C-alpha positions as CSV (number, residue, x, y, z in Angstrom):
1,M,59.6,-14.2,-51.4
2,K,60.0,-10.6,-50.4
3,N,56.3,-10.0,-51.1
4,K,55.3,-12.9,-49.0
5,K,57.3,-11.5,-46.0
6,L,55.6,-8.1,-46.5
7,V,52.2,-9.7,-46.4
8,L,53.0,-11.6,-43.2
9,F,54.4,-8.5,-41.6
10,A,51.3,-6.5,-42.6
11,S,49.1,-9.2,-41.2
12,A,50.9,-9.4,-37.9
13,L,50.9,-5.6,-37.6
14,M,47.1,-5.5,-38.3
15,T,46.6,-8.2,-35.6
16,L,48.6,-6.2,-33.1
17,V,46.5,-3.1,-33.9
18,L,43.2,-4.9,-33.5
19,V,44.4,-6.5,-30.2
20,S,45.5,-3.1,-28.9
21,L,42.2,-1.5,-29.8
22,L,40.3,-4.3,-28.1
23,I,42.4,-3.9,-24.9
24,S,42.0,-0.2,-25.0
25,A,38.2,-0.5,-25.4
26,G,38.0,-2.9,-22.5
27,C,40.0,-0.5,-20.3
28,T,37.9,2.5,-21.0
29,S,34.4,1.0,-21.0
30,T,32.0,2.6,-18.5
31,P,31.0,0.3,-15.6
32,P,27.2,-0.2,-15.2
33,Q,25.6,2.7,-13.4
34,T,24.5,2.1,-9.8
35,F,21.7,3.7,-7.8
36,E,21.2,4.2,-4.1
37,L,17.7,5.2,-3.2
38,K,15.9,6.1,0.0
39,M,12.4,4.7,0.7
40,Q,10.1,5.6,3.5
41,S,6.8,4.1,4.6
42,Q,3.9,6.1,5.9
43,W,3.5,3.5,8.6
44,P,5.6,3.0,11.8
45,H,7.7,0.0,13.0
46,G,5.3,-2.7,14.2
47,D,3.1,-2.4,11.0
48,I,3.3,-5.6,9.1
49,S,3.6,-4.1,5.6
50,M,6.4,-1.8,6.8
51,E,8.4,-4.5,8.5
52,N,8.2,-6.6,5.3
53,L,9.7,-3.8,3.1
54,S,13.2,-5.2,3.8
55,Y,12.3,-8.1,1.5
56,F,11.4,-5.7,-1.3
57,A,14.7,-3.9,-0.9
58,D,16.6,-7.2,-0.8
59,L,14.8,-8.4,-4.0
60,C,15.8,-5.2,-5.8
61,E,19.4,-5.6,-4.9
62,E,19.5,-9.3,-5.8
63,K,17.7,-8.9,-9.1
64,S,19.9,-6.0,-10.1
65,N,23.1,-7.7,-9.2
66,G,23.9,-5.0,-6.7
67,R,23.2,-2.1,-9.0
68,L,20.1,-0.9,-7.1
69,T,20.2,-0.6,-3.4
70,I,17.3,0.8,-1.3
71,E,17.6,2.0,2.3
72,V,14.2,1.6,4.0
73,F,12.9,3.9,6.7
74,A,9.7,3.7,8.9
75,E,7.5,6.6,9.8
76,P,8.6,9.1,11.1
77,E,12.4,8.4,10.6
78,I,12.7,10.9,7.7
79,V,9.3,12.7,7.9
80,P,6.0,12.2,9.7
81,M,3.2,10.1,8.0
82,E,1.3,13.0,6.5
83,Q,4.4,14.5,4.9
84,V,5.7,11.4,3.1
85,V,3.9,12.0,-0.2
86,D,5.0,15.7,-0.4
87,A,8.6,14.7,0.5
88,T,8.6,12.1,-2.3
89,I,7.3,14.6,-4.9
90,A,10.0,17.0,-3.8
91,G,12.7,14.4,-4.0
92,A,13.7,14.2,-0.3
93,I,12.4,10.6,-0.5
94,D,12.9,8.5,-3.7
95,I,10.3,5.8,-3.1
96,M,7.3,5.9,-0.9
97,H,5.2,3.1,0.6
98,G,1.8,3.7,2.0
99,G,-1.9,4.1,1.2
100,G,-4.5,6.3,-0.2
101,A,-5.8,7.1,3.3
102,V,-3.0,9.7,3.2
103,T,-2.3,10.3,-0.5
104,G,-5.9,11.1,-1.0
105,S,-5.0,14.5,0.2
106,I,-3.4,15.3,-3.1
107,A,-5.4,12.9,-5.3
108,P,-9.0,12.2,-4.0
109,V,-9.2,9.1,-6.2
110,S,-6.6,7.5,-3.9
111,Y,-9.2,7.4,-1.1
112,I,-11.2,5.1,-3.3
113,E,-8.0,3.1,-4.2
114,F,-7.2,2.6,-0.5
115,G,-10.7,1.4,0.2
116,I,-14.0,3.1,1.0
117,P,-16.7,1.5,3.2
118,Y,-17.8,-1.9,1.7
119,S,-15.7,-1.5,-1.5
120,Y,-13.4,-4.4,-0.7
121,K,-16.0,-6.7,0.9
122,I,-15.3,-9.6,-1.5
123,V,-18.2,-11.8,-0.6
124,E,-17.5,-14.2,-3.4
125,A,-14.2,-15.2,-1.7
126,N,-16.1,-16.6,1.2
127,G,-13.6,-15.3,3.8
128,D,-10.5,-16.7,1.9
129,C,-7.9,-14.0,2.5
130,H,-5.7,-15.0,-0.5
131,Q,-8.7,-15.3,-2.9
132,A,-10.1,-11.9,-1.9
133,A,-6.7,-10.3,-2.7
134,S,-6.6,-12.1,-6.0
135,V,-10.0,-10.7,-7.0
136,I,-8.8,-7.2,-6.0
137,R,-5.5,-7.5,-8.0
138,D,-7.4,-8.7,-11.0
139,F,-9.6,-5.6,-10.9
140,F,-6.6,-3.3,-10.7
141,F,-4.5,-4.8,-13.4
142,N,-7.0,-6.4,-15.7
143,D,-10.0,-4.1,-15.4
144,G,-7.9,-0.9,-15.8
145,F,-8.0,0.7,-12.4
146,V,-4.3,0.8,-12.1
147,D,-4.1,2.8,-15.4
148,L,-6.5,5.4,-14.0
149,L,-4.3,5.7,-10.9
150,R,-1.0,5.9,-12.9
151,D,-2.4,8.7,-15.0
152,E,-3.6,10.6,-12.0
153,F,-0.4,10.3,-10.0
154,A,1.8,11.1,-13.0
155,T,0.3,14.6,-12.9
156,K,1.6,14.9,-9.3
157,G,5.1,13.8,-10.2
158,L,4.8,10.2,-9.0
159,Y,5.1,6.8,-10.8
160,Y,2.6,4.3,-9.5
161,V,4.4,0.9,-9.4
162,D,2.2,-1.7,-7.7
163,I,-0.2,-2.5,-5.0
164,H,-0.3,-4.6,-1.8
165,C,-3.1,-5.7,0.5
166,Y,-3.5,-5.0,4.2
167,G,-5.9,-7.7,5.2
168,W,-8.9,-6.8,7.4
169,V,-9.3,-3.0,7.2
170,P,-10.9,-1.2,9.0
171,F,-9.9,-3.5,11.9
172,L,-11.6,-1.6,14.7
173,M,-10.5,-1.8,18.3
174,S,-12.7,-0.2,21.0
175,T,-12.5,0.6,24.7
176,K,-16.2,-0.4,25.0
177,P,-18.5,-3.0,23.3
178,I,-20.2,-1.9,20.1
179,V,-23.1,-4.0,18.9
180,N,-25.9,-1.7,17.7
181,Y,-25.9,1.2,15.2
182,E,-26.7,3.6,18.1
183,D,-23.6,2.5,19.9
184,F,-21.5,4.6,17.4
185,K,-23.1,7.9,18.4
186,G,-20.6,10.2,20.0
187,L,-17.8,7.7,19.7
188,K,-14.3,9.3,19.1
189,I,-12.6,7.1,16.5
190,R,-9.1,7.4,15.0
191,S,-9.6,6.6,11.3
192,E,-8.5,7.7,7.9
193,G,-9.6,8.4,4.4
194,A,-13.3,8.2,3.5
195,F,-14.0,6.3,6.7
196,T,-14.0,9.5,8.7
197,E,-17.0,10.8,6.7
198,W,-18.7,7.5,6.9
199,Q,-18.5,7.5,10.7
200,K,-20.0,11.0,10.8
201,L,-23.2,9.5,9.3
202,Q,-23.4,7.2,12.3
203,G,-23.0,10.1,14.8
204,A,-19.4,9.2,15.6
205,I,-16.5,11.6,15.5
206,G,-13.9,10.3,13.0
207,T,-10.5,11.8,13.0
208,A,-7.2,11.2,11.3
209,D,-5.3,13.8,13.3
210,I,-3.8,11.3,15.7
211,G,-1.0,9.2,14.2
212,P,-0.7,5.4,14.7
213,G,2.3,5.9,16.9
214,D,0.3,8.1,19.3
215,T,-2.9,6.1,19.2
216,Y,-2.1,3.7,22.1
217,M,-1.8,6.5,24.6
218,A,-4.9,8.3,23.2
219,L,-6.9,5.2,23.8
220,K,-5.5,4.7,27.2
221,T,-6.2,8.3,28.3
222,G,-9.7,8.5,26.8
223,T,-8.8,10.9,24.1
224,L,-10.1,8.2,21.7
225,D,-12.8,5.6,22.3
226,A,-11.8,3.4,19.3
227,A,-9.3,3.2,16.5
228,Q,-9.0,1.4,13.2
229,W,-5.9,-0.1,11.5
230,D,-5.2,-3.5,10.2
231,T,-4.5,-6.7,12.2
232,S,-1.2,-5.3,13.4
233,A,-3.2,-3.0,15.6
234,V,-3.1,-6.0,18.1
235,T,-0.2,-8.1,16.8
236,G,2.3,-5.2,16.5
237,L,0.9,-2.1,18.0
238,K,-0.7,-3.8,21.0
239,W,-3.8,-1.6,21.1
240,N,-5.8,-4.4,22.6
241,E,-4.0,-3.7,25.9
242,V,-6.0,-0.4,26.2
243,A,-8.9,-1.1,23.8
244,P,-9.8,-4.8,24.4
245,Y,-12.8,-5.1,22.0
246,W,-12.5,-6.2,18.4
247,V,-15.6,-4.8,16.7
248,K,-16.2,-7.8,14.4
249,G,-18.3,-7.2,11.2
250,Y,-16.9,-3.7,10.7
251,E,-14.0,-4.8,8.6
252,S,-13.6,-5.3,4.8
253,D,-11.6,-8.2,3.5
254,H,-8.7,-5.9,2.6
255,A,-7.5,-2.4,2.1
256,V,-5.0,-1.5,-0.6
257,G,-1.6,0.2,-0.4
258,H,0.9,1.2,-3.0
259,I,4.6,1.8,-3.8
260,M,5.3,5.0,-5.8
261,V,8.5,6.5,-7.1
262,N,9.5,10.1,-7.6
263,M,8.9,10.6,-11.4
264,K,12.3,12.2,-12.0
265,V,14.0,9.3,-10.2
266,W,11.9,6.8,-12.2
267,N,12.8,8.4,-15.5
268,S,16.5,8.4,-14.6
269,L,16.5,4.7,-14.2
270,P,17.5,2.4,-17.1
271,D,14.7,0.1,-18.3
272,D,16.2,-3.0,-16.8
273,L,16.1,-1.4,-13.3
274,K,12.6,-0.2,-13.8
275,Q,11.7,-3.8,-14.5
276,V,13.6,-4.9,-11.4
277,I,11.5,-2.6,-9.2
278,K,8.2,-3.8,-10.9
279,E,9.1,-7.4,-10.4
280,S,10.2,-6.9,-6.8
281,A,7.0,-5.0,-6.0
282,A,4.9,-7.8,-7.5
283,E,6.7,-10.3,-5.3
284,Y,6.3,-8.0,-2.3
285,F,2.6,-8.2,-2.9
286,D,2.7,-11.9,-2.3
287,I,5.0,-11.6,0.7
288,C,2.9,-9.0,2.3
289,L,-0.3,-10.9,1.6
290,D,1.0,-14.1,3.1
291,A,1.9,-12.1,6.3
292,Y,-1.5,-10.5,6.6
293,C,-3.4,-13.8,6.0
294,A,-1.3,-15.5,8.7
295,E,-2.0,-12.5,11.0
296,E,-5.8,-13.0,10.5
297,Q,-5.4,-16.5,11.9
298,T,-3.3,-15.1,14.8
299,V,-6.1,-12.8,15.7
300,L,-8.6,-15.7,15.7
301,D,-6.2,-17.7,17.9
302,M,-6.0,-14.7,20.3
303,V,-9.8,-14.7,20.5
304,D,-9.8,-18.4,21.3
305,A,-7.2,-17.9,24.0
306,G,-9.2,-15.1,25.6
307,Q,-6.5,-12.5,24.8
308,L,-9.0,-10.5,22.6
309,Q,-12.7,-9.9,23.2
310,V,-15.2,-9.8,20.3
311,S,-18.0,-7.4,20.1
312,E,-20.0,-8.5,17.0
313,L,-22.2,-6.0,15.2
314,S,-25.8,-7.0,14.8
315,A,-27.2,-7.8,11.3
316,E,-29.4,-4.7,11.5
317,C,-26.4,-2.5,12.3
318,Q,-24.5,-3.9,9.4
319,T,-27.4,-3.2,7.0
320,K,-27.5,0.5,8.1
321,L,-23.7,0.7,7.8
322,A,-24.0,-0.5,4.2
323,E,-26.6,2.1,3.5
324,D,-24.3,4.8,4.9
325,A,-21.4,3.4,2.9
326,F,-23.1,3.8,-0.5
327,T,-24.0,7.3,0.4
328,I,-20.3,8.0,0.8
329,W,-19.7,6.3,-2.6
330,D,-22.0,8.8,-4.3
331,E,-20.5,11.8,-2.5
332,L,-17.0,10.8,-3.6
333,A,-18.1,10.5,-7.2
334,Q,-18.6,14.3,-7.1
335,E,-15.0,15.1,-6.1
336,D,-13.5,15.2,-9.6
337,E,-13.5,13.4,-12.9
338,A,-11.1,10.7,-11.7
339,C,-13.3,9.9,-8.7
340,A,-16.4,9.8,-10.9
341,K,-14.7,7.3,-13.2
342,A,-13.4,5.2,-10.3
343,I,-16.9,5.0,-8.6
344,E,-18.4,4.0,-11.9
345,M,-15.8,1.2,-12.2
346,F,-16.4,0.0,-8.6
347,K,-20.1,-0.1,-9.1
348,E,-19.7,-2.1,-12.3
349,W,-17.3,-4.5,-10.4
350,R,-19.2,-4.8,-7.1
351,G,-22.7,-4.2,-8.6
352,P,-23.7,-7.9,-8.8
353,Y,-23.1,-8.2,-5.1
354,F,-24.4,-5.0,-3.7
355,F,-26.5,-3.2,-6.2
356,G,-28.6,-6.0,-7.7
357,G,-26.5,-6.4,-10.8
């Protein structure tokens, strides 16, 4: 009987010890780590892709159950457009949003990523905005272009997360009608990336020195004759008030932007939050695309309503512009090894449509 009582006492004591240990472990467990990150776009308020970044931030917070919060800034709320990439590399900004028209300054292959003349004329999409973007996304993620970009930007201290599409770019607005190839001669155009060199071949003066926020006044005062952006040039930035002509036929179906994270910040994140950012960026691609495709219809409605004048390029002009474009392709291939590989990939991808297979 005595032995039985000892066994019961020992059992009860062991239970108390186990319960005490469990309670103690629960009280001292570390709560999940949280992260508060700063994100800036290279683009100002009024730009469609920038205004839709709030959805990306909300998705990250929702998918992480509040463990990842992102404060979004427009250009130039932390730094001006041309300083965003350097500020992200330095860690003053955690996540950057923008395009290769600017980041090409540190990685020339990014000019190609953003879009070079005729590279994103997706003729097989027959003008379908969503279909054109699907073809482009497939090239990036299934044909290996995103791997080339990730490797290149990793050497700069950036993790390349995902892409988004900007709709018609270059969407060219002009203070005067442009129809023939000769009409470009002497024209002062606000542009970006490889397009500035393309415009020089036409005798125009392409410049990226004037930011999007200053372009309205530059067009109004005659400092510029024309400027290119996406459709938010008219729906958000209102350039049509001072440059009433949409130069139709100049645009590609899309240009491509990106979201990149400071590499040290990226490596500090647990795997589940990295996945949250990737998933949210992929959903942002769809959100942004829907917005731009809708804006294309808005532009066409503005034309029908007489709020926007069309200056359509002649077929002869477009043929000459294409010849100039492919000259730029070959020049870019000489920049470095990454550019040479990218142009090779683009020619293989677009070859059946522009180079006879």
